[in-house]
Backbone bond lengths (Angstrom), bond angles and torsions (degrees), N, CA, C in turn:
res aa  C-N    CA-C-N  psi(-1)  N-CA   C-N-CA  omega(-1)  CA-C   N-CA-C  phi
1 M - - - 1.516 - - 1.510 110.40 -
2 K 1.337 116.64 -23.13 1.494 120.42 -169.05 1.515 110.69 -61.82
3 D 1.286 119.68 -29.07 1.509 121.73 -178.25 1.471 113.21 -98.86
4 I 1.328 118.98 4.24 1.427 121.57 179.97 1.536 108.35 -102.00
5 W 1.353 114.42 128.38 1.495 116.77 178.29 1.589 108.60 -82.93
6 A 1.299 112.78 129.08 1.449 120.39 174.03 1.531 107.08 -89.47
7 V 1.366 115.66 110.14 1.462 116.93 -178.28 1.565 108.65 -99.88
8 I 1.305 114.91 108.14 1.461 120.45 -176.91 1.512 108.90 -94.83
9 I 1.328 116.56 118.94 1.438 123.40 -168.62 1.530 111.72 -108.41
10 N 1.327 114.30 129.07 1.436 120.31 172.48 1.554 108.80 -98.28
11 P 1.351 118.83 101.16 1.450 119.27 -171.57 1.537 111.96 -70.44
12 V 1.304 119.80 -10.68 1.460 123.31 -179.30 1.543 108.74 -82.48
13 A 1.338 117.99 -33.49 1.455 118.94 178.25 1.490 111.87 -68.38
14 G 1.342 115.74 119.99 1.472 118.23 -176.05 1.512 114.85 59.84
15 K 1.374 114.23 35.30 1.506 118.66 -168.04 1.560 112.68 -61.44
16 K 1.303 117.92 -21.86 1.465 118.50 179.25 1.513 112.16 -62.78
17 G 1.334 115.63 -31.24 1.478 120.63 179.12 1.517 113.20 -113.55
18 F 1.299 116.86 23.03 1.447 121.80 -170.57 1.564 111.23 -58.44
19 K 1.333 115.97 -53.11 1.474 119.73 -177.69 1.541 111.84 -63.21
20 K 1.320 115.51 -41.22 1.482 118.75 177.25 1.503 111.07 -62.65
21 N 1.275 118.18 -47.27 1.453 125.08 -178.99 1.545 110.14 -57.58
22 F 1.336 115.86 -46.88 1.448 121.53 -176.73 1.497 110.94 -67.25
23 E 1.317 117.90 -44.53 1.486 119.85 178.05 1.505 111.12 -59.93
24 L 1.340 118.40 -41.57 1.437 121.62 176.95 1.521 109.19 -60.31
25 T 1.320 116.39 -46.02 1.484 118.74 -178.17 1.509 110.80 -61.59
26 R 1.300 118.27 -41.77 1.466 122.20 177.83 1.582 110.25 -58.14
27 K 1.322 116.68 -45.49 1.461 119.64 -178.16 1.516 111.08 -66.31
28 L 1.356 115.62 -38.30 1.457 118.64 -175.23 1.562 109.43 -74.17
29 F 1.344 118.68 -36.87 1.406 119.18 175.77 1.562 111.49 -62.02
30 A 1.349 114.47 -43.25 1.470 119.11 179.11 1.506 110.78 -63.18
31 A 1.327 117.64 -42.52 1.477 123.94 178.85 1.488 113.73 -60.71
32 N 1.331 116.19 -30.56 1.455 122.36 179.58 1.534 113.29 -98.81
33 N 1.343 116.16 9.24 1.441 120.60 173.22 1.588 109.46 64.07
34 L 1.253 115.60 35.74 1.481 120.43 178.81 1.520 109.83 -100.25
35 S 1.317 116.31 124.04 1.483 121.30 176.78 1.528 108.41 -83.58
36 F 1.366 115.53 131.43 1.436 119.85 -178.31 1.521 110.57 -149.54
37 K 1.318 114.79 162.94 1.422 123.72 169.98 1.540 109.05 -138.16
38 E 1.324 116.55 133.84 1.483 120.41 -176.79 1.500 110.62 -94.58
39 F 1.328 110.05 147.10 1.530 120.08 176.10 1.512 109.06 -135.41
40 I 1.278 117.30 130.30 1.479 123.17 -178.87 1.486 112.34 -93.36
41 S 1.365 116.39 126.38 1.485 118.87 172.74 1.532 108.38 -78.47
42 E 1.334 114.10 122.68 1.440 117.56 -171.89 1.555 113.30 -96.65
43 Q 1.281 117.38 -11.84 1.478 121.24 -179.39 1.537 111.89 -161.88
44 K 1.291 118.40 171.76 1.478 121.43 -179.25 1.519 110.31 -57.83
45 N 1.298 117.34 134.29 1.448 129.42 178.46 1.536 112.97 69.21
46 H 1.330 118.28 8.00 1.444 121.55 175.53 1.516 112.72 -68.33
47 S 1.370 117.52 -31.64 1.437 122.39 179.14 1.548 110.09 -62.01
48 E 1.309 118.06 -37.60 1.441 121.33 178.07 1.503 111.22 -66.31
49 Q 1.292 118.49 -43.12 1.466 127.06 178.57 1.484 108.89 -61.32
50 L 1.375 116.84 -49.74 1.466 121.12 179.34 1.528 111.09 -58.40
51 T 1.298 117.89 -43.39 1.491 120.81 -178.08 1.508 109.68 -60.93
52 T 1.308 117.98 -45.90 1.522 123.21 -179.26 1.528 106.64 -58.96
53 E 1.322 119.22 -49.76 1.445 124.61 -175.60 1.541 110.70 -62.97
54 L 1.312 118.33 -40.69 1.434 122.68 -177.18 1.531 112.35 -73.37
55 I 1.338 116.52 -31.37 1.448 120.33 172.44 1.543 109.66 -62.04
56 E 1.316 115.56 -44.12 1.466 122.25 179.45 1.563 110.77 -60.07
57 K 1.357 114.31 -31.52 1.501 120.16 178.84 1.518 112.82 -84.71
58 G 1.337 117.36 -3.20 1.480 121.21 175.26 1.502 116.90 109.10
59 Y 1.325 117.15 -1.63 1.488 118.19 178.93 1.541 110.26 -69.23
60 R 1.321 115.74 140.02 1.464 118.97 -179.25 1.538 110.87 -130.53
61 K 1.317 119.64 0.56 1.444 123.11 -179.02 1.557 106.43 -129.38
62 F 1.347 112.86 127.88 1.489 116.81 -176.19 1.498 110.05 -134.88
63 V 1.377 113.52 144.39 1.454 122.23 175.56 1.554 106.71 -123.82
64 A 1.304 114.98 125.76 1.458 122.57 171.43 1.481 107.54 -89.53
65 M 1.358 118.31 109.06 1.465 121.06 173.93 1.535 108.15 -98.49
66 G 1.307 114.71 98.31 1.492 122.13 -174.88 1.493 108.53 166.59
67 G 1.312 115.58 -156.96 1.460 120.59 178.07 1.494 115.70 -98.25
68 D 1.299 117.90 -158.99 1.456 122.41 -178.88 1.495 112.89 -61.54
69 G 1.323 118.14 -33.98 1.454 119.91 179.04 1.535 112.60 -66.19
70 T 1.320 116.35 -38.62 1.472 119.71 176.46 1.504 109.68 -62.87
71 L 1.349 115.30 -48.20 1.471 119.59 179.80 1.588 108.71 -58.42
72 H 1.291 117.43 -41.52 1.457 123.48 177.42 1.562 110.13 -56.13
73 D 1.309 115.86 -44.65 1.468 119.85 -178.95 1.489 112.79 -66.12
74 L 1.306 118.19 -42.25 1.465 121.26 177.99 1.496 112.04 -66.23
75 A 1.362 118.46 -41.10 1.468 121.60 176.38 1.483 109.54 -60.83
76 N 1.291 119.50 -39.20 1.507 120.01 179.75 1.528 110.47 -69.50
77 G 1.330 117.22 -35.73 1.507 117.16 175.64 1.523 111.88 -64.51
78 I 1.376 116.33 -35.34 1.437 119.47 -179.67 1.517 112.91 -75.03
79 L 1.331 116.67 -38.65 1.431 121.96 -175.96 1.553 114.28 -79.61
80 K 1.330 115.31 -25.02 1.449 116.56 179.99 1.551 113.56 -87.55
81 Q 1.291 116.66 -20.94 1.448 118.81 -174.70 1.557 110.12 -74.50
82 D 1.305 120.58 159.62 1.424 125.34 -177.68 1.591 113.62 -123.88
83 Q 1.358 117.21 16.52 1.429 120.84 -177.81 1.561 109.56 -74.69
84 V 1.342 116.11 -44.92 1.458 119.95 177.36 1.543 108.30 -141.33
85 H 1.314 113.83 168.72 1.470 117.18 175.84 1.516 110.12 -63.70
86 S 1.340 115.96 136.69 1.411 119.51 -175.55 1.533 116.05 -55.39
87 N 1.320 117.61 -35.86 1.446 117.01 -179.49 1.492 115.70 -78.81
88 E 1.357 117.97 4.72 1.447 121.35 172.97 1.605 109.58 -89.89
89 I 1.315 114.73 0.66 1.469 117.87 -179.97 1.521 104.88 -112.36
90 I 1.356 118.57 135.85 1.349 124.32 -179.30 1.542 111.37 -95.70
91 L 1.378 115.93 130.64 1.473 120.59 -177.91 1.549 108.93 -121.24
92 S 1.323 114.86 131.26 1.421 120.56 -179.60 1.581 109.18 -135.26
93 Q 1.270 118.45 173.38 1.470 123.42 -178.23 1.515 110.72 -140.25
94 I 1.311 113.57 134.23 1.464 122.86 160.86 1.517 107.20 -104.43
95 P 1.377 116.85 107.28 1.431 120.14 -168.24 1.512 112.36 -80.80
96 T 1.379 114.96 114.56 1.508 120.33 177.74 1.517 110.50 -126.14
97 G 1.340 115.47 12.47 1.494 120.21 -177.83 1.497 110.00 -85.85
98 T 1.363 114.33 -166.92 1.489 120.01 -179.79 1.555 110.73 -94.28
99 G 1.323 115.59 -49.64 1.443 119.58 -175.95 1.499 114.43 -81.55
100 N 1.332 116.52 -51.16 1.480 122.34 -177.27 1.516 110.63 49.30
101 D 1.322 117.60 49.66 1.458 121.48 -174.22 1.526 112.97 -73.79
102 W 1.395 117.03 -36.51 1.451 117.80 -177.40 1.526 112.47 -56.33
103 Q 1.325 119.57 -37.36 1.408 124.40 -176.09 1.519 112.76 -68.35
104 K 1.354 115.77 -22.88 1.504 118.27 -175.54 1.468 112.49 -66.98
105 T 1.344 119.93 -32.32 1.422 123.08 178.53 1.544 111.62 -59.64
106 Y 1.299 114.94 -39.72 1.494 120.28 -179.83 1.534 114.31 -89.14
107 S 1.370 114.60 2.12 1.473 119.91 -179.76 1.535 111.30 58.45
108 L 1.357 114.92 35.82 1.437 119.97 -179.62 1.519 108.28 -81.78
109 S 1.308 121.36 132.69 1.440 122.92 179.48 1.536 109.79 -149.65
110 G 1.347 115.00 -179.85 1.481 117.07 175.55 1.469 114.58 102.40
111 G 1.352 120.24 0.18 1.441 123.37 171.31 1.481 111.98 69.98
112 I 1.354 116.79 -155.51 1.471 122.87 -170.53 1.493 111.45 -62.57
113 A 1.301 119.57 -47.60 1.450 122.24 -177.76 1.527 113.10 -56.22
114 A 1.343 115.13 -45.48 1.466 119.89 179.64 1.522 111.70 -68.12
115 A 1.341 115.47 -35.50 1.518 117.50 178.21 1.455 111.32 -64.63
116 V 1.379 118.66 -44.82 1.485 120.77 178.45 1.459 110.47 -64.22
117 K 1.314 118.62 -37.10 1.473 121.33 -179.70 1.579 108.30 -61.78
118 R 1.304 115.11 -40.24 1.484 117.65 -179.89 1.531 110.56 -67.44
119 I 1.339 115.43 -38.50 1.482 119.60 177.60 1.484 111.17 -61.31
120 A 1.351 116.80 -42.30 1.485 123.14 -178.88 1.551 110.45 -66.65
121 A 1.337 116.26 -35.94 1.452 119.63 -179.90 1.522 114.19 -61.61
122 G 1.305 115.47 -27.60 1.474 119.61 175.98 1.515 118.11 76.32
123 N 1.327 115.51 15.75 1.462 118.95 179.88 1.502 111.10 -84.32
124 T 1.345 119.19 136.14 1.422 121.56 179.85 1.478 111.58 -133.27
125 I 1.343 114.91 157.60 1.495 121.20 175.03 1.511 106.07 -134.76
126 L 1.326 114.81 157.72 1.495 119.10 174.03 1.542 108.14 -97.87
127 Q 1.299 116.22 128.78 1.433 123.28 179.59 1.510 110.18 -119.45
128 D 1.341 114.98 148.10 1.463 121.36 173.08 1.530 111.05 -69.97
129 A 1.306 115.03 164.43 1.456 120.56 171.69 1.582 106.77 -137.95
130 G 1.298 114.46 165.99 1.451 119.62 177.07 1.502 109.68 -114.21
131 K 1.349 116.58 144.30 1.456 123.12 175.20 1.498 109.63 -110.99
132 L 1.297 116.64 121.84 1.469 123.18 -173.57 1.510 110.74 -115.95
133 T 1.346 118.29 124.67 1.450 124.45 174.91 1.500 107.20 -111.82
134 F 1.341 119.22 127.68 1.425 123.19 -170.09 1.490 109.31 -154.11
135 I 1.346 115.72 -175.89 1.476 122.34 178.59 1.549 106.77 -109.65
136 N 1.312 118.12 121.28 1.453 120.33 -179.09 1.523 111.16 -76.15
137 P 1.377 117.37 172.59 1.468 117.42 -173.66 1.546 114.13 -64.36
138 V 1.268 118.68 -16.00 1.508 119.71 177.41 1.516 112.46 -97.14
139 G 1.402 115.41 7.41 1.442 117.98 174.37 1.561 117.28 93.17
140 E 1.349 116.69 8.82 1.437 121.32 -177.23 1.543 111.57 -97.38
141 K 1.321 116.71 141.51 1.478 120.57 176.87 1.530 106.87 -71.34
142 T 1.284 118.28 127.65 1.488 123.35 -171.50 1.520 110.73 -135.15
143 I 1.291 116.98 151.86 1.474 124.87 177.21 1.565 108.05 -117.05
144 K 1.339 115.26 128.93 1.448 122.46 169.88 1.515 110.38 -134.66
145 Y 1.326 118.67 150.60 1.427 120.29 174.86 1.562 108.23 -104.81
146 F 1.324 114.80 153.05 1.455 118.04 174.51 1.514 110.09 -130.01
147 I 1.377 114.18 145.80 1.423 122.92 -176.65 1.533 112.80 -104.70
148 N 1.294 116.21 -13.71 1.490 121.48 -177.10 1.458 113.23 -124.24
149 V 1.337 120.06 -92.63 1.440 126.78 -175.38 1.503 113.42 -137.28
150 T 1.295 115.42 141.68 1.501 120.76 173.65 1.552 107.25 -119.82
151 G 1.287 117.17 146.61 1.395 122.74 -178.55 1.520 114.09 -136.60
152 L 1.294 116.70 145.58 1.456 124.67 177.62 1.524 114.52 -121.05
153 G 1.284 117.49 146.30 1.455 119.08 178.75 1.510 112.29 87.52
154 F 1.369 114.20 -125.95 1.486 120.92 -176.86 1.523 109.85 -58.97
155 D 1.318 118.35 -43.63 1.468 122.81 -178.88 1.539 110.56 -58.33
156 A 1.297 117.87 -42.82 1.439 120.94 -178.79 1.541 111.60 -68.93
157 L 1.331 115.37 -37.18 1.514 121.91 176.91 1.529 110.06 -59.18
158 V 1.330 113.99 -46.69 1.475 119.27 178.45 1.543 111.74 -60.78
159 T 1.322 115.57 -44.49 1.445 121.79 -179.04 1.525 111.86 -61.65
160 K 1.380 114.42 -43.31 1.412 120.61 -178.82 1.529 110.81 -62.13
161 K 1.318 116.50 -41.36 1.512 119.34 179.02 1.529 112.19 -74.98
162 V 1.317 119.37 -31.00 1.450 122.02 175.01 1.550 108.30 -65.16
163 N 1.327 116.56 -45.11 1.459 119.38 177.94 1.546 113.09 -62.93
164 E 1.314 116.11 -36.91 1.435 119.04 176.65 1.570 111.12 -65.88
165 S 1.288 116.41 -39.20 1.486 119.87 175.89 1.516 111.87 -65.58
166 R 1.355 114.25 -40.89 1.490 118.48 178.72 1.538 112.06 -64.33
167 D 1.323 116.83 -38.03 1.442 120.67 177.70 1.535 111.63 -64.32
168 K 1.350 116.13 -24.85 1.467 120.72 176.87 1.526 112.43 -89.17
169 G 1.314 114.59 0.89 1.456 119.63 177.80 1.534 115.63 88.73
170 I 1.368 113.83 12.61 1.478 120.32 179.08 1.492 106.98 -95.60
171 T 1.309 118.47 109.29 1.453 121.72 179.07 1.519 113.73 -130.16
172 G 1.295 119.17 -176.28 1.450 122.94 -178.57 1.534 111.08 119.81
173 K 1.319 115.73 155.37 1.469 118.66 -174.53 1.518 111.76 -67.30
174 M 1.305 118.19 -29.64 1.494 119.03 -175.43 1.572 109.93 -71.81
175 I 1.337 116.26 -15.64 1.476 117.77 -175.32 1.521 108.24 -64.29
176 Y 1.370 120.37 -29.58 1.425 123.11 179.78 1.548 111.37 -64.29
177 L 1.362 116.05 -47.26 1.441 122.72 -178.56 1.517 109.78 -67.18
178 Y 1.329 117.66 -43.21 1.458 120.70 -178.84 1.539 107.15 -63.09
179 T 1.317 120.28 -47.51 1.421 123.85 -174.82 1.551 110.30 -69.71
180 L 1.321 118.53 -31.73 1.449 120.03 172.47 1.504 111.81 -58.25
181 L 1.316 115.58 -49.39 1.489 119.32 -179.05 1.528 111.50 -66.27
182 N 1.314 116.72 -42.71 1.450 119.76 178.46 1.541 113.72 -63.97
183 S 1.346 116.03 -38.95 1.467 121.37 179.87 1.526 110.67 -68.93
184 L 1.292 115.35 -33.12 1.461 118.69 -179.42 1.495 113.31 -55.36
185 L 1.326 117.12 -37.00 1.485 120.72 179.81 1.528 110.07 -67.00
186 K 1.301 120.42 -24.27 1.441 122.43 -175.98 1.546 113.22 -103.80
187 S 1.286 116.71 -2.47 1.432 122.17 -177.15 1.502 112.97 -77.61
188 D 1.368 114.21 161.74 1.456 118.82 177.96 1.511 108.74 -151.49
189 H 1.328 115.52 173.91 1.486 120.13 178.23 1.523 107.73 -102.06
190 T 1.291 118.06 148.04 1.399 123.81 178.16 1.556 113.38 -130.45
191 V 1.309 117.92 136.40 1.439 119.73 176.58 1.495 111.26 -72.21
192 C 1.350 115.80 125.43 1.479 123.05 -172.64 1.522 109.60 -128.43
193 N 1.362 118.44 147.75 1.399 123.00 165.93 1.519 109.17 -108.89
194 I 1.306 115.86 114.99 1.419 121.34 -173.20 1.515 111.53 -118.14
195 K 1.272 117.28 127.60 1.500 121.77 175.34 1.517 107.83 -110.95
196 I 1.367 114.43 116.50 1.433 122.78 177.49 1.535 106.90 -114.59
197 G 1.334 116.10 107.32 1.433 118.34 -170.51 1.528 111.58 62.52
198 N 1.325 114.24 -119.48 1.485 119.44 175.31 1.517 112.96 -99.82
199 E 1.333 118.96 -1.56 1.456 121.91 -178.82 1.502 112.25 -92.61
200 I 1.349 115.03 134.77 1.430 119.39 -178.38 1.574 106.92 -113.53
201 I 1.348 112.35 132.64 1.501 117.28 179.22 1.502 106.00 -125.87
202 E 1.302 116.47 130.66 1.470 122.40 176.29 1.546 105.18 -125.48
203 D 1.339 114.89 115.00 1.445 118.42 -177.56 1.514 110.27 -168.25
204 E 1.340 116.31 172.10 1.446 119.38 172.23 1.533 110.54 -77.69
205 I 1.310 117.40 132.01 1.466 119.27 -179.33 1.481 110.86 -119.80
206 F 1.345 115.41 149.52 1.430 124.81 175.28 1.548 108.07 -99.76
207 N 1.315 115.05 -45.27 1.472 117.82 -175.68 1.540 108.20 -155.73
208 L 1.337 116.17 142.63 1.460 121.78 172.68 1.510 108.54 -129.14
209 T 1.329 119.90 124.48 1.417 125.15 179.75 1.516 109.36 -116.79
210 I 1.347 114.39 128.70 1.466 121.71 -178.14 1.507 108.38 -130.77
211 G 1.393 118.84 129.78 1.401 115.32 -172.30 1.535 114.27 -157.68
212 I 1.321 111.97 167.15 1.457 124.37 174.43 1.533 108.45 -96.24
213 C 1.373 113.16 -43.59 1.433 120.21 178.73 1.515 114.20 -109.16
214 K 1.294 122.72 -167.19 1.446 123.85 -167.91 1.494 117.31 -99.51
215 Y 1.310 118.61 -34.35 1.476 120.52 -164.71 1.525 111.51 -115.94
216 N 1.306 114.52 149.45 1.477 120.41 171.38 1.549 107.35 -158.20
217 G 1.344 112.31 174.95 1.514 117.06 179.58 1.502 115.81 57.71
218 G 1.280 117.80 39.59 1.484 120.37 177.06 1.503 113.78 74.17
219 G 1.354 116.38 31.22 1.458 120.22 174.99 1.493 117.48 112.72
220 M 1.424 116.28 4.26 1.425 118.62 176.82 1.517 110.23 -66.29
221 L 1.327 116.57 140.29 1.470 121.47 -172.39 1.514 108.92 -117.68
222 F 1.365 118.08 72.23 1.415 121.61 179.28 1.560 111.52 -86.10
223 L 1.353 117.96 -14.20 1.432 118.96 -176.78 1.573 108.99 -126.86
224 P 1.331 117.51 64.32 1.447 120.57 -174.90 1.474 116.08 -63.03
225 D 1.345 119.48 -20.80 1.461 122.07 -176.15 1.495 114.03 -100.48
226 A 1.361 117.59 5.23 1.436 122.64 -174.08 1.543 111.02 -65.30
227 I 1.340 116.45 134.47 1.447 124.23 175.66 1.520 107.09 -119.35
228 P 1.344 119.89 120.99 1.475 122.93 -169.63 1.479 117.74 -68.67
229 D 1.367 117.64 -6.99 1.448 119.43 -179.44 1.534 113.76 -134.83
230 D 1.315 119.47 25.69 1.427 123.75 -176.07 1.545 114.52 -89.97
231 G 1.328 115.81 0.42 1.474 118.75 178.66 1.516 114.30 75.26
232 L 1.371 117.74 16.13 1.423 119.00 -179.05 1.538 107.97 -139.75
233 L 1.352 113.98 145.93 1.433 121.00 173.37 1.552 106.35 -83.01
234 D 1.285 116.91 138.01 1.460 122.93 170.31 1.541 108.22 -90.84
235 I 1.324 115.92 138.57 1.463 121.50 -172.62 1.528 107.85 -134.09
236 T 1.358 115.80 127.90 1.487 120.73 170.38 1.530 109.30 -121.74
237 L 1.252 116.11 120.76 1.474 123.31 -177.42 1.513 109.94 -108.40
238 V 1.278 116.95 124.88 1.492 123.23 175.91 1.526 107.78 -110.92
239 K 1.329 116.62 113.44 1.464 121.03 -179.86 1.562 108.41 -84.23
240 R 1.291 115.31 -156.63 1.447 121.05 -177.51 1.564 110.91 -57.92
241 I 1.286 115.32 125.84 1.477 122.19 -177.51 1.473 107.48 -146.70
242 S 1.406 116.27 145.76 1.480 118.96 -179.37 1.493 109.61 -77.64
243 K 1.318 118.27 153.82 1.440 122.28 177.46 1.511 110.70 -64.30
244 F 1.365 115.50 -34.08 1.437 119.91 177.85 1.501 110.51 -59.04
245 D 1.409 115.64 -44.05 1.414 122.14 179.86 1.557 112.55 -60.32
246 V 1.303 112.92 -39.16 1.486 116.36 -179.76 1.564 108.99 -66.24
247 I 1.323 115.20 -47.28 1.500 119.07 177.98 1.527 111.60 -56.55
248 R 1.318 115.44 -45.54 1.484 121.31 -178.63 1.514 110.77 -64.42
249 N 1.358 119.51 -23.93 1.421 120.46 -175.54 1.535 112.80 -109.15
250 I 1.325 118.86 16.86 1.447 120.10 -177.65 1.516 112.41 -54.58
251 R 1.305 114.87 -46.53 1.515 118.92 -178.84 1.544 109.23 -60.06
252 N 1.322 117.41 -34.54 1.482 121.14 -179.22 1.517 111.93 -73.76
253 I 1.329 116.54 -21.23 1.485 117.44 176.26 1.567 107.64 -70.81
254 Y 1.306 117.99 -28.84 1.469 118.69 -176.50 1.535 113.33 -92.40
255 D 1.364 117.02 -12.53 1.481 116.65 177.16 1.534 111.16 -111.18
256 G 1.344 116.41 6.77 1.509 118.81 174.74 1.539 114.39 87.38
257 S 1.281 118.57 -13.55 1.482 120.26 -175.34 1.560 113.13 -76.46
258 F 1.306 115.64 -8.26 1.531 120.68 176.01 1.477 110.84 -58.27
259 I 1.306 117.80 -29.15 1.485 120.83 -177.77 1.550 112.64 -64.24
260 K 1.304 117.34 -9.58 1.442 121.15 178.70 1.524 112.54 -85.96
261 H 1.343 116.39 -8.72 1.439 122.84 -178.35 1.539 109.01 -62.58
262 P 1.347 121.71 143.90 1.457 123.37 -177.47 1.535 113.00 -63.92
263 A 1.339 117.92 -21.18 1.475 120.77 -179.73 1.534 110.91 -82.45
264 V 1.310 119.35 -7.07 1.461 125.05 -173.12 1.491 111.71 -104.43
265 S 1.377 114.05 134.70 1.449 121.66 174.35 1.505 108.65 -127.96
266 Q 1.323 114.46 148.14 1.560 120.27 177.33 1.501 110.15 -116.84
267 Y 1.355 113.54 151.11 1.469 119.63 177.01 1.510 109.16 -150.08
268 K 1.338 116.58 164.29 1.436 124.34 170.33 1.526 106.05 -131.96
269 S 1.324 115.29 137.46 1.525 118.14 -179.62 1.525 106.01 -166.25
270 A 1.304 114.17 157.73 1.481 120.31 176.82 1.555 110.52 -84.46
271 S 1.356 116.55 -13.50 1.409 118.59 -179.44 1.516 114.66 -151.09
272 V 1.319 119.32 151.17 1.444 125.43 -179.58 1.533 107.39 -144.26
273 T 1.319 115.18 136.89 1.470 118.61 172.12 1.571 106.77 -127.46
274 I 1.338 113.94 147.41 1.484 117.41 -179.76 1.551 109.01 -140.53
275 A 1.302 115.29 134.49 1.470 122.95 168.36 1.484 107.16 -125.08
276 S 1.324 116.66 154.17 1.490 117.12 -174.62 1.550 110.10 -143.40
277 E 1.303 112.45 157.83 1.422 123.30 -178.50 1.601 108.16 -58.66
278 Y 1.322 113.57 -47.61 1.468 122.26 174.46 1.519 108.12 -125.14
279 P 1.355 118.46 154.13 1.481 119.45 -179.67 1.508 110.96 -56.57
280 V 1.374 116.46 130.69 1.463 122.14 176.62 1.529 109.13 -109.42
281 G 1.344 116.49 135.24 1.411 121.06 -175.69 1.527 113.10 -69.14
282 I 1.335 116.51 150.36 1.448 123.95 -178.66 1.477 111.63 -130.78
283 E 1.337 117.33 132.94 1.499 123.30 171.43 1.505 109.27 -119.42
284 A 1.336 115.22 153.99 1.477 118.40 173.33 1.534 106.16 -143.37
285 D 1.381 115.66 134.34 1.432 122.68 178.54 1.518 111.90 49.70
286 G 1.338 117.94 37.66 1.473 121.32 176.85 1.501 115.28 79.75
287 E 1.369 119.55 12.00 1.441 124.30 177.61 1.519 108.95 -120.19
288 F 1.368 114.43 127.20 1.483 118.56 176.61 1.495 107.43 -72.39
289 L 1.384 119.35 128.45 1.458 122.47 -175.26 1.495 114.08 -111.58
290 G 1.314 120.17 -44.83 1.454 120.15 -170.03 1.517 112.10 170.70
291 Y 1.360 113.89 -138.29 1.475 117.97 -168.05 1.533 112.97 -145.25
292 T 1.306 116.20 164.58 1.456 123.28 173.32 1.514 109.28 -70.76
293 P 1.335 118.25 157.57 1.492 128.10 10.54 1.499 110.02 -74.11
294 A 1.329 116.18 155.64 1.488 121.04 -176.29 1.514 111.12 -149.65
295 T 1.319 113.31 154.36 1.509 122.53 175.64 1.518 108.15 -129.32
296 F 1.315 116.30 136.00 1.490 123.36 177.51 1.537 107.23 -119.46
297 E 1.383 114.24 129.72 1.423 119.12 179.05 1.533 110.78 -131.24
298 L 1.267 119.00 142.86 1.447 125.75 178.27 1.515 110.31 -82.48
299 V 1.374 114.99 129.84 1.504 121.12 171.63 1.510 106.16 -112.91
300 H 1.375 113.90 105.52 1.474 120.78 -170.09 1.512 113.17 -71.00
301 K 1.340 117.48 128.41 1.448 125.75 172.38 1.502 111.06 45.10
302 S 1.319 114.58 54.99 1.504 121.95 -173.44 1.518 112.70 -100.22
303 L 1.343 118.01 -8.31 1.454 120.50 -177.71 1.541 110.54 -128.23
304 S 1.334 114.71 133.38 1.438 120.56 176.35 1.524 107.73 -96.16
305 I 1.319 114.11 115.02 1.483 120.78 -172.36 1.504 111.28 -106.31
306 S 1.313 117.23 129.33 1.454 122.96 173.50 1.561 109.82 -79.81
307 R 1.342 116.40 124.33 1.448 117.15 179.37 1.529 112.69 -152.81
């Protein structure tokens, strides 16, 4: 099984072209003499379960065919299992989602053909991951890992609404921008106690972004200085800010210059903890997860990435 790629497919990601995308993937794997077996994710979080089961059966090479959420699930399956060290397993992606934000940090492009070519080349790098402990929607303490970016506050609200739209079949790149503006009207500030390394911050916050990579939310660049293997989480904190200021700076959110705003502070640390006056929503890798209190920890060079 070690030389066979397990291709775990999310049929919902890019579902309008699902059959076409998969047939192209089959042809390209065959053309590149890559042995593979496909597995269909049948429901939410099934990709994570499949990954864990396949590792137990001896698979050591995985492809997430879907968006950032599918990649998130496979990474969790790899990082939570205890059969082998996580970085002995190779993780790759054939991007068929809407945002595909993880790939932007590495400037990966070219669609399915380019993705299969990278897989065939056999080049890998070691990337950090983040470990997130939080409260899930039914009130249970839960652990999830993230491979890209996690956000609290406004970011999580946008993600939650994007996911709700996606579940209704409403997709497309513009949905992120539309939802950002719509969510802004319903957003608020919350008093939080944040510990970043040894520094304690107690203030009203609008948004907190913590990540391994740079992009989230369909191309938002809240972490322009993030390095995926430096052993540190990048953190961007946005304190109290007017809604007018956010609207006026939307372009700057996408080019990274928003970090120069007086309400924004940046940090690097291997750990972050946050408690809040009221529960604050949390998303990771484009999936809404739950609420504060939460702890974020860096897991250094824990994923072997095909690129």
